[in-house]
N, C-alpha and C positions, 0 to 999 in steps of 0.2 A: 504580509509578515505577521507573526504572532506577537502578542503583547510582550512576551519574554524576549523575543528577538529585537523588538523596537527598543526595549529598555537597555539591552546589551549594546546596541548601536549608539544610543544616547550616552551611555557611560564611556564608550570609546571616544566619542566626540568631545566630551568634557575633559578627558585626559589630554587630548591633542590641544585643546584650547587653553588648558590649565585654568578653567573658569567654570562655575556651575551654570547650567542652562535653566534651572528652575529654582525658585526661592525655597529655602529650607522649610520643611513642614507643609509645603503646598505644591505638590507635583503638577498642578494644573496652571500655575502662574509663571510664565517665562521671565527670565531676567533680561535686563536691557541688552546684554551681550547676545542672548539668543534672538531677541527681536531684531537687532541690527543685522545679525548674520542671515536670518531668514529673508529680510527685505533685500539685502544686497544680492544674495545668491538667487533669489526669486526673479530678479530682473534678468540675470544672466541666463537662467534656465528658460525663461519666457522667450528670449531672443533665439536660443537654440531651437526651441520647439517651433517657433514661427518660421524659421528658415527651413526646417524639415517639412513642415506642412506645405509651404509653397512649392517645394521641390517634388512632392509626391501627390499633389492634389489634381483632381479632375472631376468634371461634372458627372460623368457616367461610369468612370473607371477610377482606379486608385483607392486610396484610403478615405473612409468617412470618419471625420473627427466629431465626436459627441462630447459636450461639456455639461457639467451639472455641479451642484455643491458637493463638497468633499465627502460628506456622509452618504449621499445618494450614490456617488461614484464607487466608493469603497464597498458598500454593503448591498447594492442593488444592480448597478450597471455592469461593473467589472465581472461579477460571477455569471453574467448573462451574455457575455461578448459573443460566444459561439452561437447562441440562439439568435442574437441580433444579426450576426453575419448571414445566417440562413434566411432571416426575414428580409435582408437587403439583397437577396439574390446572389450570395456568395462574396460580396465585396468585403474587404478587410475593414474592421472597425477599430478605431483608436479612441480611448476614453481619457479625457483630461479634466482634472477637477478645477473648480473656481472657488474663490472666496468672495464674501460680500463686497469687498472693496475693489475687486478686480475689474478692469475695463476689458472684459473678455471679448466683446464684439470687435475690438481692434485687432484681434488675432484671426488667423485663418481657421475659423470654426464653421463646420457645416450645420450642426444641430445643437441647440441648447435646451436643456430641461430646467424650467424656471418655476419658482414659487410665486410668480406674479405674471402679468401679461404685458409688462413694459418691455417692448422690443424696439430695436433701432429701425429707422426708416429703411424700407426695402426688404424687411424680414416678414415672413408669414408665420402665424401662430394658431394653435388650436388647443383645446383642453385635452389633457391626457388622463386626468383623474383628480380625485379629491382625497386628501389625507384623512385617515381615521386613526386617532391617537388613543393610546392607553398607557397605563403604568407598567414598567418593565424593570426587572432586576435579575440578579443571578438566581438560579433555581432554588438554592437554599434560602436566600433572603426572601424570595417571593413566597416560598412555602411558609416561612415563619410569619410573614405579613398576613397571608391568607388565614392562618390559624388564629392570629390575634384579632382579625377583623378590620374592616375599613375604618371604623371609628377610632382605632388605635394608631392610625398612621401619623398622628401629630408628633410622635417620637421618632419618626424615621428620618434618615438623611436623604435629601433630594438633590439631584444633579440637574443643573440648568445651563443654558447657553444664551449669550447676548443675541445671537442670530435668530433665536426662536423666543423672543420676548413675549410673555403672556401665556404660552402653552401650559406651563406648569400651574399657574394660578387658575386658569380656566378649568383644568382637570380637577384640581383640589376643590374648587367651588362645586363642580358637578358631583363630586364624591361626598360633599358635605364636610370637608376637612378644613379647619381654620388655616388661614394664610401664614400664621406665626409658626413657621417650621424651620428646621435647620437646613440651610442650603449651601451648596458648593457651586459657585458660578465659574464658567469658563468662557473664553471668547468664542470658540467654535463648537458646533454641536457634535462633531465627530469625537472631540475630546471627551465630552460628557458620556457618549456611548462607550468609549474605551474604558472610562472610569467605572461605568456600570458593569462591564464585563470583568473588571478587576475587583468587583464586590465592594466598591467604595460608596455605594448609595444606589438609589433608584431614579429612573429617568422616565419622563413622559415622552413617548416617541411614536412615530407613525408605524402602524402594524406592517404595512407593505415594506418599508425600509428595513425593518428588523425581522422580516419573515424568515429568512434563512437562519438567522441567529437563534430564533425561537425553535425552528424545526431541528436544529442541531443541539438543542437543549443547553445553549450557552446563556440564553435569557429566557425568562418566563413571566407571564402576566398573572399576578395574584388575584386580580379582580377583572376577569375578561369581559364581564357584562357592562363594566363602566368605561365607556368610550366617549370621545368628543370629536366633533368635526374639525379638521385642520385646514390648512391652506390648500387652494387649488393648484394643481400642477399643469403647466402649459409647455407644450413642445413648440419650439420655434426653429425655423430654418432660413438660411441666407440664400435667397433665390439667385444671387449673383454667382454663387459658387457650388450650390448643392442642387442636384437633380430633384425636382418635385416628386418624381416617381419613387425615388429612393426614400425621400422624407416621408411620404404617405405610407409606404410599406412598413417603415420602422414605427411610425406613429400607431398604425393599426395593431401591430404586435404589442407595443408598449401599453396600449389601452387594455388589451386582453390580459396581459400579464399583471398589470396594476390591479385590475379587478380580482384576479385570482389571489394575489398576495395580500390583499386587504382583508382577507378572512384569516383569523388566527389558525395556524396549523395545528392539527391534532398531534400531541406529543405524549 
């Protein structure tokens, strides 16, 4: 969905609830009503998804369920579902997002893409790639920043997320920019990316994750030469329910695609 469509849906939901979903003047901070609604409905949706997974699952046939953090699912996995299906020999692919606090391994998930190597007992994992981070913003904001120069970034607004603690500070240090900058924090990284798309500030993000957004000229890198190393990405699969042949085929494709997308696209 486009940001405008999301805003319209949120407005309709607020009318039904007769209560705001976000605090006034801070669209990134949900109200207690919004948090309670998300938690309650999240449990119900999780049960529905788990029931569907159990009914459609098979080791060598049926749907392959892949999970990853929300931003990776939205901007990298979902746009590549058809390519992943081809890599998996034509098997259908389902992508489902996870949050940091989710106990995703208790669901019927075949494959997980993680920013760490902590996997449950019985799962196999291997390295998919390593994130390469740079500063991104709307094309016009990035153009102005590039004209002013990297030394003038102290007056810029930066978007950050609790789930990627330290990425912004490390990039600012690499760029030689002081840490005393204006920041807008959110709980989840995908919220920070959406805010950058809405021209609310600039975000330090993985190039691969935002590759398509850059190619579509929705985001731009004002200082493409200034990059830092991010987290390693691991692919893990549950041997009890996922065919090793399917997992290996998908991991090979993901490694190639991650390398390709880690290079800033020419725009």
